C-alpha positions as a LaTeX table, in Angstrom:
\begin{tabular}{lrrr}
\hline
Residue & $x$ (\AA) & $y$ (\AA) & $z$ (\AA) \\
\hline
Met1 & 0.11 & $-0.04$ & $-0.20$ \\
Asp2 & 2.57 & 2.19 & 0.92 \\
Gln3 & 4.35 & 1.77 & $-2.76$ \\
Val4 & 1.35 & 2.32 & $-4.34$ \\
Asp5 & 0.61 & 5.56 & $-2.24$ \\
Ser6 & 4.55 & 6.66 & $-3.15$ \\
Gln7 & 4.03 & 6.13 & $-6.61$ \\
Ala8 & 0.72 & 7.84 & $-6.62$ \\
Ala9 & 2.31 & 11.12 & $-5.11$ \\
Ser10 & 5.24 & 10.69 & $-7.61$ \\
Asn11 & 2.88 & 10.60 & $-10.55$ \\
Arg12 & 0.68 & 13.71 & $-9.11$ \\
Met13 & 4.06 & 15.81 & $-8.74$ \\
Thr14 & 4.99 & 14.77 & $-12.41$ \\
Thr15 & 2.03 & 15.66 & $-13.60$ \\
Gly16 & 1.83 & 19.11 & $-11.95$ \\
Leu17 & 5.33 & 19.83 & $-12.89$ \\
Leu18 & 4.32 & 18.97 & $-16.72$ \\
Arg19 & 1.46 & 21.14 & $-16.43$ \\
Glu20 & 3.30 & 24.14 & $-15.19$ \\
Gln21 & 6.16 & 23.87 & $-17.60$ \\
Ala22 & 3.35 & 23.73 & $-20.51$ \\
Arg23 & 2.37 & 27.14 & $-19.42$ \\
Gly24 & 5.47 & 28.81 & $-20.50$ \\
Val25 & 7.53 & 31.29 & $-19.20$ \\
Ser26 & 8.05 & 35.25 & $-20.02$ \\
Ile27 & 11.87 & 36.02 & $-20.33$ \\
Val28 & 12.56 & 40.09 & $-19.79$ \\
Ile29 & 15.80 & 41.34 & $-20.99$ \\
Pro30 & 16.08 & 45.17 & $-19.61$ \\
Ala31 & 18.71 & 46.65 & $-22.02$ \\
Tyr32 & 20.52 & 49.96 & $-22.42$ \\
Gly33 & 22.97 & 50.25 & $-24.85$ \\
Ala34 & 25.89 & 47.54 & $-25.13$ \\
Ala35 & 23.95 & 46.14 & $-28.18$ \\
Glu36 & 26.55 & 43.52 & $-28.98$ \\
Ala37 & 26.29 & 41.91 & $-25.79$ \\
Leu38 & 22.54 & 41.64 & $-26.37$ \\
Leu39 & 22.85 & 40.35 & $-29.49$ \\
Arg40 & 25.21 & 37.52 & $-28.08$ \\
Cys41 & 22.59 & 37.00 & $-25.64$ \\
Leu42 & 19.70 & 36.87 & $-27.99$ \\
Gln43 & 21.62 & 34.29 & $-30.23$ \\
Ser44 & 22.15 & 31.93 & $-27.29$ \\
Leu45 & 18.53 & 32.29 & $-26.58$ \\
Val46 & 17.86 & 31.23 & $-30.46$ \\
Thr47 & 19.65 & 28.06 & $-29.62$ \\
His48 & 18.75 & 27.15 & $-26.49$ \\
Ala49 & 15.21 & 28.78 & $-25.41$ \\
Pro50 & 12.27 & 26.65 & $-25.33$ \\
Ala51 & 9.59 & 27.20 & $-27.90$ \\
Asn52 & 7.13 & 28.05 & $-25.53$ \\
Cys53 & 8.44 & 31.07 & $-23.97$ \\
Lys54 & 8.10 & 34.77 & $-24.71$ \\
Val55 & 11.38 & 37.02 & $-24.71$ \\
Leu56 & 10.71 & 40.60 & $-23.98$ \\
Val57 & 13.49 & 43.19 & $-24.53$ \\
Val58 & 12.94 & 46.35 & $-22.60$ \\
Asp59 & 14.87 & 49.19 & $-24.07$ \\
Asp60 & 15.51 & 51.33 & $-21.09$ \\
Ala61 & 15.57 & 54.57 & $-23.44$ \\
Thr62 & 18.79 & 54.08 & $-24.97$ \\
Pro63 & 20.07 & 57.40 & $-26.61$ \\
Asp64 & 20.51 & 55.66 & $-30.21$ \\
Asp65 & 18.76 & 52.58 & $-31.87$ \\
Ser66 & 21.47 & 50.02 & $-31.69$ \\
Val67 & 19.19 & 47.97 & $-29.07$ \\
Arg68 & 16.26 & 48.31 & $-31.45$ \\
Lys69 & 18.44 & 47.15 & $-34.64$ \\
Ala70 & 20.03 & 44.23 & $-32.49$ \\
Cys71 & 16.55 & 42.97 & $-31.79$ \\
Glu72 & 15.21 & 43.47 & $-35.45$ \\
Ser73 & 18.22 & 41.65 & $-36.67$ \\
Met74 & 17.23 & 38.67 & $-34.70$ \\
Gln75 & 13.39 & 38.63 & $-35.41$ \\
Pro76 & 13.79 & 36.45 & $-38.62$ \\
His77 & 15.17 & 33.65 & $-36.60$ \\
Phe78 & 13.31 & 34.22 & $-33.05$ \\
Pro79 & 9.43 & 34.72 & $-33.46$ \\
Gln80 & 9.11 & 34.80 & $-29.82$ \\
Leu81 & 11.13 & 37.99 & $-29.16$ \\
Ser82 & 9.36 & 41.29 & $-28.95$ \\
Tyr83 & 11.00 & 44.73 & $-28.63$ \\
His84 & 9.50 & 47.41 & $-26.40$ \\
Arg85 & 11.18 & 50.84 & $-26.21$ \\
Ser86 & 10.48 & 53.17 & $-22.84$ \\
Glu87 & 10.89 & 56.88 & $-23.65$ \\
Glu88 & 12.04 & 57.26 & $-20.13$ \\
Asn89 & 15.19 & 55.57 & $-18.32$ \\
Arg90 & 13.56 & 53.82 & $-15.45$ \\
Gly91 & 16.96 & 52.01 & $-14.30$ \\
Phe92 & 16.96 & 48.24 & $-13.89$ \\
Val93 & 14.67 & 47.80 & $-11.04$ \\
Gly94 & 12.09 & 50.37 & $-12.73$ \\
Ala95 & 12.46 & 48.19 & $-16.36$ \\
Cys96 & 11.81 & 45.10 & $-14.77$ \\
Asn97 & 8.84 & 46.09 & $-12.65$ \\
Phe98 & 7.39 & 47.74 & $-15.80$ \\
Ala99 & 7.90 & 44.63 & $-17.84$ \\
Tyr100 & 6.35 & 42.43 & $-14.97$ \\
Gln101 & 3.37 & 44.73 & $-14.52$ \\
His102 & 2.50 & 45.49 & $-18.23$ \\
Leu103 & 4.32 & 42.96 & $-20.68$ \\
Arg104 & 4.43 & 39.73 & $-19.01$ \\
Glu105 & 2.08 & 37.01 & $-20.19$ \\
Pro106 & $-0.60$ & 36.57 & $-17.03$ \\
Gly107 & 0.05 & 33.40 & $-15.21$ \\
Thr108 & 3.47 & 32.85 & $-16.54$ \\
Asp109 & 6.82 & 32.33 & $-14.35$ \\
Leu110 & 9.08 & 35.28 & $-14.83$ \\
Leu111 & 12.74 & 34.93 & $-15.95$ \\
Leu112 & 14.52 & 38.13 & $-15.49$ \\
Leu113 & 17.92 & 38.00 & $-17.63$ \\
Asn114 & 20.82 & 40.68 & $-18.08$ \\
Ser115 & 21.72 & 41.58 & $-21.15$ \\
Asp116 & 25.32 & 40.71 & $-20.79$ \\
Thr117 & 24.53 & 36.84 & $-20.24$ \\
Glu118 & 24.82 & 33.63 & $-22.71$ \\
Val119 & 22.75 & 30.92 & $-21.89$ \\
Thr120 & 23.45 & 26.94 & $-22.34$ \\
Ala121 & 21.56 & 24.13 & $-23.48$ \\
Gly122 & 18.92 & 23.05 & $-20.97$ \\
Phe123 & 19.42 & 26.02 & $-18.52$ \\
Leu124 & 15.43 & 27.07 & $-18.49$ \\
Glu125 & 14.13 & 23.73 & $-18.48$ \\
Glu126 & 16.32 & 22.67 & $-15.56$ \\
Met127 & 15.48 & 26.10 & $-13.57$ \\
Arg128 & 11.99 & 25.51 & $-14.19$ \\
Ala129 & 12.26 & 21.90 & $-12.95$ \\
Val130 & 13.92 & 22.77 & $-9.83$ \\
Leu131 & 11.36 & 25.76 & $-9.13$ \\
His132 & 8.59 & 23.66 & $-9.29$ \\
Leu133 & 9.97 & 20.63 & $-7.26$ \\
His134 & 8.27 & 22.10 & $-4.42$ \\
Glu135 & 5.77 & 25.03 & $-3.62$ \\
Arg136 & 8.21 & 26.58 & $-1.35$ \\
His137 & 10.87 & 27.13 & $-4.04$ \\
Ala138 & 10.25 & 30.73 & $-5.06$ \\
Val139 & 13.48 & 31.97 & $-7.02$ \\
Val140 & 16.08 & 30.05 & $-8.88$ \\
Thr141 & 19.28 & 31.02 & $-9.88$ \\
Pro142 & 21.73 & 29.02 & $-12.19$ \\
Arg143 & 25.27 & 28.52 & $-11.65$ \\
Ser144 & 27.79 & 30.79 & $-13.66$ \\
Asn145 & 31.40 & 32.04 & $-14.26$ \\
Asn146 & 30.50 & 35.23 & $-12.60$ \\
Ala147 & 27.53 & 35.22 & $-10.01$ \\
Thr148 & 29.38 & 35.69 & $-6.34$ \\
Ile149 & 28.07 & 32.50 & $-4.20$ \\
Phe150 & 26.58 & 30.70 & $-7.25$ \\
Ser151 & 30.12 & 31.22 & $-9.25$ \\
Val152 & 31.93 & 28.27 & $-10.38$ \\
Pro153 & 34.21 & 27.98 & $-8.48$ \\
Trp154 & 32.56 & 30.38 & $-5.66$ \\
Asn155 & 35.86 & 31.00 & $-3.68$ \\
Gly156 & 39.20 & 31.82 & $-4.80$ \\
Glu157 & 40.52 & 33.41 & $-8.08$ \\
Arg158 & 37.97 & 33.83 & $-10.69$ \\
Leu159 & 38.48 & 31.38 & $-13.56$ \\
Pro160 & 38.13 & 32.25 & $-17.40$ \\
Ala161 & 34.55 & 31.82 & $-18.47$ \\
Thr162 & 35.20 & 28.82 & $-20.49$ \\
Glu163 & 37.30 & 27.23 & $-17.57$ \\
Ser164 & 34.51 & 27.89 & $-15.34$ \\
Tyr165 & 32.05 & 26.15 & $-17.67$ \\
Glu166 & 34.39 & 22.94 & $-17.95$ \\
Leu167 & 34.77 & 22.96 & $-14.27$ \\
Trp168 & 31.18 & 23.28 & $-13.70$ \\
Lys169 & 30.47 & 20.43 & $-16.41$ \\
Arg170 & 33.04 & 17.94 & $-14.17$ \\
Ile171 & 31.45 & 18.55 & $-10.92$ \\
Lys172 & 27.70 & 19.39 & $-11.36$ \\
Asp173 & 26.72 & 15.87 & $-11.25$ \\
Phe174 & 28.55 & 15.51 & $-7.70$ \\
Leu175 & 26.44 & 18.24 & $-6.57$ \\
Pro176 & 22.89 & 17.98 & $-5.45$ \\
Arg177 & 20.49 & 18.94 & $-8.20$ \\
His178 & 19.33 & 21.93 & $-6.12$ \\
Gln179 & 20.15 & 23.51 & $-2.65$ \\
Val180 & 18.52 & 26.64 & $-0.68$ \\
Met181 & 20.34 & 29.52 & $-0.64$ \\
Pro182 & 20.75 & 32.67 & 1.66 \\
Thr183 & 19.83 & 34.80 & $-1.38$ \\
Ala184 & 19.64 & 35.06 & $-5.33$ \\
Val185 & 21.71 & 36.89 & $-7.69$ \\
Gly186 & 19.91 & 39.30 & $-10.24$ \\
Phe187 & 21.88 & 38.30 & $-13.48$ \\
Cys188 & 19.49 & 35.55 & $-13.98$ \\
Ile189 & 16.55 & 34.59 & $-11.95$ \\
Leu190 & 13.37 & 32.74 & $-12.50$ \\
Ile191 & 10.52 & 33.74 & $-10.23$ \\
Lys192 & 7.31 & 31.61 & $-9.77$ \\
Ala193 & 4.16 & 33.12 & $-10.88$ \\
Glu194 & 2.20 & 32.61 & $-7.81$ \\
Val195 & 4.78 & 34.30 & $-5.66$ \\
Leu196 & 4.69 & 37.15 & $-8.15$ \\
Glu197 & 0.84 & 37.31 & $-7.59$ \\
Gln198 & 1.54 & 37.34 & $-3.85$ \\
Phe199 & 4.21 & 39.59 & $-3.08$ \\
Gly200 & 4.72 & 41.76 & $-6.81$ \\
Leu201 & 8.20 & 42.18 & $-7.73$ \\
Phe202 & 10.92 & 44.78 & $-6.64$ \\
Asp203 & 10.87 & 47.60 & $-4.36$ \\
Glu204 & 11.71 & 50.91 & $-6.08$ \\
Ile205 & 13.37 & 52.21 & $-3.17$ \\
Tyr206 & 16.53 & 50.57 & $-4.62$ \\
Ser207 & 16.16 & 52.29 & $-7.85$ \\
Pro208 & 17.97 & 52.13 & $-10.17$ \\
Gly209 & 19.71 & 48.96 & $-8.86$ \\
Tyr210 & 21.63 & 47.07 & $-6.63$ \\
Asn211 & 20.23 & 44.89 & $-3.81$ \\
Glu212 & 16.73 & 44.71 & $-5.33$ \\
Glu213 & 16.79 & 41.12 & $-5.54$ \\
Asn214 & 18.42 & 40.46 & $-1.97$ \\
Asp215 & 15.24 & 42.84 & $-0.69$ \\
Phe216 & 12.89 & 40.59 & $-2.58$ \\
Val217 & 14.47 & 37.24 & $-1.31$ \\
Cys218 & 14.38 & 38.32 & 2.27 \\
Arg219 & 10.95 & 39.37 & 1.87 \\
Ile220 & 9.59 & 36.32 & 0.61 \\
Asn221 & 11.67 & 34.39 & 2.82 \\
Arg222 & 9.97 & 35.79 & 6.00 \\
Cys223 & 6.68 & 34.12 & 4.72 \\
Gly224 & 8.75 & 30.74 & 4.41 \\
Tyr225 & 9.67 & 30.94 & 0.58 \\
Ser226 & 13.25 & 30.00 & $-0.34$ \\
Ala227 & 15.78 & 30.97 & $-2.84$ \\
Val228 & 17.25 & 27.81 & $-4.59$ \\
Ala229 & 20.33 & 27.11 & $-6.74$ \\
Ala230 & 19.57 & 25.00 & $-9.82$ \\
Asn231 & 23.24 & 23.50 & $-9.95$ \\
Arg232 & 22.73 & 21.79 & $-13.23$ \\
Ala233 & 21.89 & 24.82 & $-15.32$ \\
Tyr234 & 24.55 & 27.20 & $-16.26$ \\
Val235 & 24.51 & 30.65 & $-17.72$ \\
Phe236 & 27.60 & 32.93 & $-18.74$ \\
His237 & 27.73 & 36.45 & $-17.08$ \\
Gln238 & 30.14 & 39.07 & $-18.33$ \\
Glu239 & 29.07 & 41.74 & $-16.02$ \\
Arg240 & 29.46 & 44.97 & $-17.34$ \\
Ser241 & 30.01 & 47.95 & $-15.16$ \\
Ser242 & 26.78 & 49.55 & $-14.46$ \\
Phe243 & 25.90 & 52.92 & $-13.21$ \\
Gly244 & 29.10 & 54.36 & $-13.72$ \\
Ala245 & 30.46 & 56.57 & $-11.15$ \\
Arg246 & 27.33 & 56.49 & $-9.13$ \\
Arg247 & 27.82 & 52.53 & $-8.41$ \\
Arg248 & 29.80 & 52.90 & $-5.18$ \\
Asn249 & 27.34 & 55.33 & $-3.61$ \\
Leu250 & 24.34 & 53.29 & $-5.11$ \\
Glu251 & 25.90 & 50.15 & $-3.11$ \\
Ser252 & 26.63 & 52.04 & $-0.16$ \\
Ile253 & 23.09 & 53.35 & 0.31 \\
Asn254 & 21.02 & 50.43 & $-0.93$ \\
Ser255 & 23.00 & 48.06 & 1.40 \\
Gln256 & 22.41 & 50.11 & 4.48 \\
Thr257 & 18.55 & 50.14 & 3.43 \\
Leu258 & 18.70 & 46.20 & 3.13 \\
Val259 & 20.40 & 45.73 & 6.50 \\
Asp260 & 18.10 & 48.18 & 8.10 \\
Arg261 & 15.09 & 46.23 & 6.89 \\
Tyr262 & 16.36 & 42.64 & 7.47 \\
Pro263 & 19.24 & 42.41 & 10.04 \\
Glu264 & 18.96 & 38.56 & 9.29 \\
Tyr265 & 20.67 & 39.32 & 5.73 \\
Glu266 & 24.19 & 39.65 & 6.95 \\
Arg267 & 23.82 & 36.92 & 9.61 \\
Lys268 & 22.39 & 34.22 & 7.26 \\
Asn269 & 25.08 & 34.96 & 4.37 \\
Ser270 & 27.74 & 34.48 & 7.16 \\
Ala271 & 26.33 & 31.38 & 8.29 \\
Tyr272 & 26.01 & 29.81 & 4.88 \\
Tyr273 & 29.77 & 30.34 & 4.18 \\
Gln274 & 30.76 & 29.17 & 7.60 \\
Phe275 & 28.50 & 26.26 & 8.25 \\
Ile276 & 26.16 & 25.25 & 5.16 \\
Val277 & 28.20 & 25.44 & 1.99 \\
Asp278 & 28.87 & 22.24 & 0.56 \\
Pro279 & 32.75 & 21.07 & 0.64 \\
Leu280 & 32.61 & 20.06 & $-2.77$ \\
Glu281 & 32.00 & 23.83 & $-3.40$ \\
Thr282 & 35.00 & 24.79 & $-1.54$ \\
Phe283 & 37.21 & 22.33 & $-3.37$ \\
Ala284 & 35.63 & 22.56 & $-6.70$ \\
Asn285 & 39.13 & 24.68 & $-8.38$ \\
Leu286 & 40.92 & 21.10 & $-7.44$ \\
Tyr287 & 38.79 & 19.51 & $-10.33$ \\
Ala288 & 40.51 & 22.00 & $-12.84$ \\
Pro289 & 43.77 & 20.87 & $-14.37$ \\
His290 & 46.61 & 21.52 & $-11.84$ \\
Arg291 & 49.52 & 20.03 & $-10.36$ \\
Cys292 & 48.67 & 18.21 & $-7.31$ \\
Arg293 & 49.57 & 19.70 & $-3.96$ \\
Ile294 & 50.28 & 18.07 & $-0.51$ \\
Leu295 & 50.63 & 20.11 & 2.53 \\
Phe296 & 52.76 & 18.83 & 5.73 \\
Asp297 & 50.81 & 20.35 & 8.74 \\
Leu298 & 53.33 & 21.27 & 11.16 \\
Phe299 & 51.16 & 24.41 & 12.40 \\
Asp300 & 51.17 & 23.37 & 16.13 \\
Trp301 & 54.54 & 21.93 & 16.45 \\
Pro302 & 56.64 & 23.21 & 19.42 \\
Val303 & 59.45 & 25.47 & 18.29 \\
Glu304 & 62.30 & 23.12 & 19.71 \\
Lys305 & 64.35 & 20.31 & 18.45 \\
Ser306 & 62.70 & 17.03 & 19.37 \\
Glu307 & 62.57 & 13.39 & 18.05 \\
Ser308 & 59.40 & 14.02 & 16.41 \\
Ser309 & 60.27 & 17.47 & 14.71 \\
Val310 & 63.51 & 15.86 & 13.42 \\
Phe311 & 61.62 & 12.99 & 12.01 \\
Ala312 & 58.82 & 15.00 & 10.24 \\
Leu313 & 61.07 & 17.53 & 8.85 \\
His314 & 63.31 & 15.11 & 7.29 \\
Leu315 & 60.56 & 13.04 & 5.89 \\
Phe316 & 59.18 & 16.39 & 4.33 \\
Arg317 & 62.51 & 17.20 & 2.93 \\
Glu318 & 62.96 & 13.86 & 1.71 \\
Val319 & 59.51 & 12.96 & 0.12 \\
Ser320 & 59.78 & 16.51 & $-1.59$ \\
Arg321 & 62.96 & 15.42 & $-3.15$ \\
Leu322 & 62.18 & 12.24 & $-4.39$ \\
Ala323 & 58.58 & 13.80 & $-5.85$ \\
Gly324 & 60.37 & 16.22 & $-7.85$ \\
Asp325 & 58.12 & 18.10 & $-10.00$ \\
Ser326 & 55.13 & 15.34 & $-10.13$ \\
Val327 & 53.77 & 16.79 & $-6.89$ \\
Glu328 & 54.08 & 20.28 & $-5.13$ \\
Phe329 & 54.72 & 19.88 & $-1.49$ \\
Tyr330 & 54.39 & 22.50 & 1.09 \\
Ala331 & 55.16 & 22.66 & 4.85 \\
Gly332 & 52.73 & 24.48 & 7.01 \\
Leu333 & 53.96 & 26.74 & 9.49 \\
Arg334 & 53.04 & 29.55 & 11.67 \\
Asp335 & 54.70 & 32.82 & 10.68 \\
Ser336 & 56.16 & 32.57 & 14.13 \\
Gln337 & 57.95 & 29.55 & 13.51 \\
Thr338 & 61.29 & 30.70 & 12.63 \\
Phe339 & 62.97 & 28.02 & 14.35 \\
Phe340 & 62.22 & 25.73 & 11.17 \\
Ala341 & 63.60 & 28.25 & 8.76 \\
His342 & 67.18 & 26.96 & 8.30 \\
Glu343 & 65.89 & 23.49 & 7.96 \\
Leu344 & 63.26 & 24.51 & 5.42 \\
Ala345 & 65.09 & 26.83 & 3.15 \\
Gly346 & 64.63 & 26.23 & $-0.45$ \\
His347 & 60.89 & 24.67 & 0.18 \\
Arg348 & 57.50 & 25.83 & $-0.12$ \\
Val349 & 56.10 & 27.13 & 2.98 \\
Tyr350 & 52.43 & 27.80 & 3.61 \\
Glu351 & 51.46 & 30.16 & 6.60 \\
Asp352 & 47.50 & 30.19 & 6.57 \\
Ala353 & 47.22 & 33.81 & 6.57 \\
Pro354 & 43.66 & 35.01 & 7.04 \\
Asp355 & 43.15 & 36.19 & 3.47 \\
Ala356 & 45.07 & 32.86 & 2.04 \\
Gln357 & 42.75 & 31.25 & $-0.46$ \\
Met358 & 44.94 & 28.05 & $-1.50$ \\
Asn359 & 43.62 & 24.54 & $-1.40$ \\
Phe360 & 45.65 & 21.36 & $-1.17$ \\
Asp361 & 44.53 & 17.76 & $-2.76$ \\
Leu362 & 45.81 & 16.21 & 0.55 \\
Val363 & 46.88 & 17.61 & 3.95 \\
Phe364 & 49.09 & 15.08 & 5.83 \\
Arg365 & 49.86 & 15.42 & 9.67 \\
Pro366 & 52.83 & 13.67 & 10.78 \\
Leu367 & 51.63 & 13.56 & 14.33 \\
Gln368 & 48.71 & 12.20 & 16.29 \\
Ile369 & 45.64 & 14.69 & 15.98 \\
Phe370 & 44.71 & 15.91 & 19.64 \\
Thr371 & 42.33 & 18.45 & 19.11 \\
Trp372 & 39.08 & 19.20 & 17.13 \\
Glu373 & 40.67 & 22.41 & 16.22 \\
Glu374 & 43.36 & 20.80 & 14.55 \\
Phe375 & 41.41 & 18.32 & 12.41 \\
Ser376 & 39.22 & 21.35 & 11.53 \\
Arg377 & 42.07 & 23.11 & 10.05 \\
Met378 & 42.98 & 20.33 & 8.14 \\
Asn379 & 39.46 & 19.80 & 6.66 \\
Arg380 & 39.18 & 23.53 & 5.73 \\
Leu381 & 42.15 & 23.18 & 3.44 \\
Ala382 & 42.02 & 19.79 & 1.40 \\
Pro383 & 39.35 & 17.22 & 0.69 \\
Arg384 & 41.66 & 14.51 & 1.76 \\
Val385 & 43.13 & 14.43 & 5.16 \\
Ser386 & 45.50 & 11.82 & 6.72 \\
Tyr387 & 48.17 & 11.70 & 9.76 \\
Leu388 & 50.18 & 9.56 & 11.77 \\
Ser389 & 48.87 & 7.43 & 14.88 \\
Leu390 & 51.83 & 7.24 & 17.20 \\
Gly391 & 50.29 & 4.82 & 19.48 \\
Met392 & 47.76 & 4.49 & 22.52 \\
Leu393 & 49.29 & 5.54 & 25.40 \\
Gly394 & 47.24 & 8.71 & 25.59 \\
Val395 & 44.03 & 6.96 & 25.79 \\
Arg396 & 45.29 & 3.40 & 27.33 \\
Ser397 & 46.42 & 5.09 & 30.60 \\
Asp398 & 44.08 & 6.13 & 32.80 \\
Phe399 & 45.94 & 8.90 & 34.18 \\
Leu400 & 46.51 & 10.60 & 30.70 \\
Asn401 & 42.85 & 9.59 & 29.15 \\
Ser402 & 39.78 & 11.51 & 29.17 \\
Pro403 & 36.24 & 10.88 & 27.43 \\
Ala404 & 36.73 & 13.55 & 24.95 \\
Arg405 & 40.36 & 12.60 & 23.91 \\
Gln406 & 38.91 & 8.75 & 23.46 \\
Ile407 & 35.96 & 9.80 & 21.01 \\
Leu408 & 38.45 & 12.25 & 19.43 \\
Phe409 & 40.99 & 9.66 & 18.50 \\
Arg410 & 38.30 & 7.38 & 17.15 \\
Lys411 & 36.27 & 9.71 & 15.39 \\
Val412 & 39.20 & 11.42 & 13.30 \\
Ala413 & 40.55 & 7.78 & 12.20 \\
Glu414 & 36.95 & 6.95 & 11.16 \\
Leu415 & 36.89 & 10.19 & 9.00 \\
Ser416 & 40.05 & 10.56 & 7.70 \\
Asn417 & 41.11 & 9.40 & 4.32 \\
Cys418 & 43.91 & 7.42 & 5.55 \\
Val419 & 45.84 & 6.56 & 8.88 \\
Phe420 & 49.55 & 5.97 & 8.91 \\
Ala421 & 50.68 & 4.06 & 11.98 \\
Ala422 & 54.48 & 4.59 & 13.16 \\
Ser423 & 54.55 & 0.80 & 13.43 \\
Glu424 & 52.72 & $-2.43$ & 13.14 \\
Phe425 & 52.29 & $-2.55$ & 16.83 \\
Ala426 & 50.82 & 0.97 & 16.78 \\
His427 & 48.34 & $-0.41$ & 14.10 \\
Thr428 & 47.13 & $-3.52$ & 16.18 \\
Asp429 & 47.18 & $-1.49$ & 19.49 \\
Phe430 & 44.60 & 0.94 & 18.01 \\
Glu431 & 42.06 & $-1.95$ & 16.65 \\
Ala432 & 42.48 & $-4.00$ & 19.86 \\
Phe433 & 41.56 & $-0.72$ & 21.92 \\
Tyr434 & 38.50 & 0.33 & 19.94 \\
Gly435 & 37.65 & $-3.22$ & 18.71 \\
Met436 & 37.48 & $-2.10$ & 15.37 \\
Asp437 & 39.22 & $-3.07$ & 12.00 \\
Leu438 & 40.56 & 0.15 & 10.28 \\
Pro439 & 42.39 & 0.04 & 7.25 \\
Met440 & 45.89 & 1.45 & 8.78 \\
Arg441 & 49.18 & 1.84 & 6.71 \\
Ala442 & 52.16 & 0.64 & 9.24 \\
Ile443 & 55.32 & 2.35 & 7.91 \\
Gln444 & 58.19 & 1.84 & 10.24 \\
Asp445 & 60.79 & 4.98 & 10.49 \\
Asn446 & 63.92 & 3.20 & 9.22 \\
Asn447 & 66.07 & 6.35 & 9.75 \\
Ile448 & 65.53 & 8.48 & 6.81 \\
Pro449 & 68.23 & 10.89 & 7.66 \\
Ser450 & 70.84 & 8.17 & 7.14 \\
Glu451 & 72.45 & 8.99 & 3.98 \\
Gln452 & 72.87 & 5.19 & 3.28 \\
Arg453 & 69.18 & 4.74 & 3.01 \\
Ala454 & 67.68 & 7.95 & 1.38 \\
Gly455 & 66.15 & 7.25 & $-1.64$ \\
Gln456 & 66.72 & 3.66 & $-1.66$ \\
Pro457 & 63.54 & 1.36 & $-2.44$ \\
Gly458 & 61.65 & 0.80 & 0.48 \\
Ser459 & 63.01 & 3.71 & 2.66 \\
Thr460 & 60.49 & 5.29 & 4.74 \\
Ala461 & 60.00 & 8.37 & 2.57 \\
Glu462 & 59.49 & 6.25 & $-0.39$ \\
Gln463 & 56.89 & 4.06 & 1.40 \\
Tyr464 & 55.04 & 7.59 & 2.11 \\
Leu465 & 55.11 & 8.98 & $-1.21$ \\
Thr466 & 53.98 & 5.89 & $-2.66$ \\
Ala467 & 51.10 & 5.93 & $-0.39$ \\
Phe468 & 50.53 & 9.71 & $-0.99$ \\
Arg469 & 50.06 & 9.12 & $-4.96$ \\
Glu470 & 47.72 & 5.96 & $-4.21$ \\
Ile471 & 45.52 & 8.25 & $-2.11$ \\
Leu472 & 45.54 & 10.99 & $-4.84$ \\
Ala473 & 44.90 & 8.46 & $-7.44$ \\
His474 & 41.26 & 7.88 & $-6.15$ \\
Glu475 & 38.31 & 10.23 & $-6.63$ \\
Val476 & 37.49 & 12.19 & $-3.65$ \\
Asp477 & 35.14 & 10.08 & $-1.53$ \\
Ile478 & 32.21 & 12.77 & $-1.40$ \\
Pro479 & 30.00 & 11.12 & 0.96 \\
Arg480 & 32.99 & 10.69 & 3.57 \\
Leu481 & 33.85 & 14.30 & 2.82 \\
Arg482 & 30.55 & 15.54 & 3.54 \\
Asp483 & 30.02 & 13.33 & 6.69 \\
Arg484 & 33.33 & 14.92 & 7.94 \\
Trp485 & 32.48 & 18.46 & 7.10 \\
Ala486 & 29.02 & 18.19 & 8.95 \\
Thr487 & 30.56 & 16.57 & 12.12 \\
Ile488 & 33.17 & 19.60 & 12.15 \\
Arg489 & 30.74 & 22.02 & 11.51 \\
Phe490 & 28.34 & 20.59 & 13.90 \\
Leu491 & 31.00 & 20.64 & 16.80 \\
Glu492 & 32.24 & 24.27 & 15.83 \\
Leu493 & 28.74 & 25.64 & 16.13 \\
Gly494 & 28.17 & 24.27 & 19.55 \\
His495 & 31.24 & 25.50 & 20.55 \\
Ser496 & 30.53 & 29.21 & 19.22 \\
Thr497 & 27.09 & 28.69 & 21.04 \\
Leu498 & 28.54 & 27.91 & 24.32 \\
Glu499 & 30.84 & 30.82 & 24.13 \\
Ser500 & 28.25 & 33.24 & 23.43 \\
Arg501 & 26.39 & 32.17 & 26.71 \\
\hline
\end{tabular}
C-alpha cells in the first residue's frame, strides 16, 4: 500500500510539473546600450530557449537605436522575441517592474535575464524543474562563471568563463540537483508566478539598482519561501560595469537600506559560508587541471628540536626531493616558527594567513591529532586528510585519558582518508583498544636521515610517497567528505553557541 501511495504521489508531482512547464515563461531582458552583448545573449536564446517562452527586450531609453537594430536582426530567427522601448530611463529596477506589470503574459513564471549573459543548453528547463519541485521554491538562480556564491568556483581566484564552464561540467553531477541558498543573484533569476501574484516584484526604493533581489528574497523568505540554486543549469555572465561613477554610492546606500530592513541578511550569508556550504564547492577548483599539492601540517609543532620534529622535517624534505616536479609539497607553519626556517630553506612554506585562499589535494599531519581545532583546519584546507598515529598510550593510560580524547581519536580515524601507523604494533594497538578494523598503513621509521638509506627502495620516504600517490589516484570520497564536514561544522557551531552564553 505504501508503494502504491508513493507512486501515486510521484505521478501527481510529475503531472503537476508538466502542467507548470506547459504554461510557458516570460523572459524579460532590460537593456541600455551594449547592443553587441545583447546580440550574443539573444543568439544564445535562439539556440537554447524552449519554444513555449516569450522574450521581451525592454530598451530603457538607450540614446541611439542600437538595441532596436539588434532585436530586428534577430526577429526572423526568433518569433518569440518582441522589442519594447521606454521613452524614459527607469533604471534596472524600474524596467523590470514595468515589464512585470505591463508586458509579462499573465500567469507565467518570470525569468529576469541580464543583457550581458549567454545561456546554455537546457538551462531554462532545469531551472523550471527545480522551481516546481516544491511549492516553497520561489526563486531559482543557475550556476555561472561570475555570480558571487553561484559562481564556479565560488571561492578563490575567478576563472576565465570557458574554464569555469568546463569545471562546472566536471562537478555538476557530484552536487545535489538543487540547494536552498541565502539569497539569489539578479543576473538570471526565475520567479514563480504564484509568488509574483502574492508579493509583486522589486521595491522601487532600490532604484535604479543594487540589492533589489536581496530585498525581494528576504521579503518572501520571512513568509517561508526559499531562494534555490539550480546546480545543473549554467548561464555565462559578463558583468558590465553599471551606473558608472554612481555605482559605489548606490551600493553603499542600498546595502544600508537592506540591512536596516532585514538584519538577518548578513547573519544568514555568514552562516552559509561558515557552516552550510557544500565542501565540494570549497574544493571545486581542485577539479580543474593542476599539479597536485600536498601540505605537511606542522602548524602546532613546538618551537624546539625533538625526535618528532626531526622525523617530520626530514620526512618532508626527503619526500619532496623524491617527488621532484610531479607533486608540489608545502610545509604548513606559523609565521612565528622561525625555528624551522633553516631546515626548510628552499622549500615551499604555507602560513595559512587570514586572506589566504589556497587549497590542497591532501593534508598530512606527521603526528597524532589531539584537538578538534587541528582536525578542522586540515579539513578546511583539503578534501583528503591523513595523519600519523603514534600509539595508544594517551588513551590506554587512565592517568592521561579523558572521554573527549578517546572519542576524538576514534572519530578522526573513522573520518580520515588514510591513517598511518608508526609501527605494526601501533596499528594493532589501535584496533585492539577500539575493537574495530581500521585500514591503517603501518610504515616503520627506518632512519631516513641516514645517507645510506635515503632514496633507496623501501625507505620510509619512498613508502610515504607511494602511499600519497595512491590516495591521490582515487576520486574524492564525497559522502565521507560531507560527513566529515558536517561533524566538524556541528562541533564548531556547538562551541560558538557555548561561548556566546
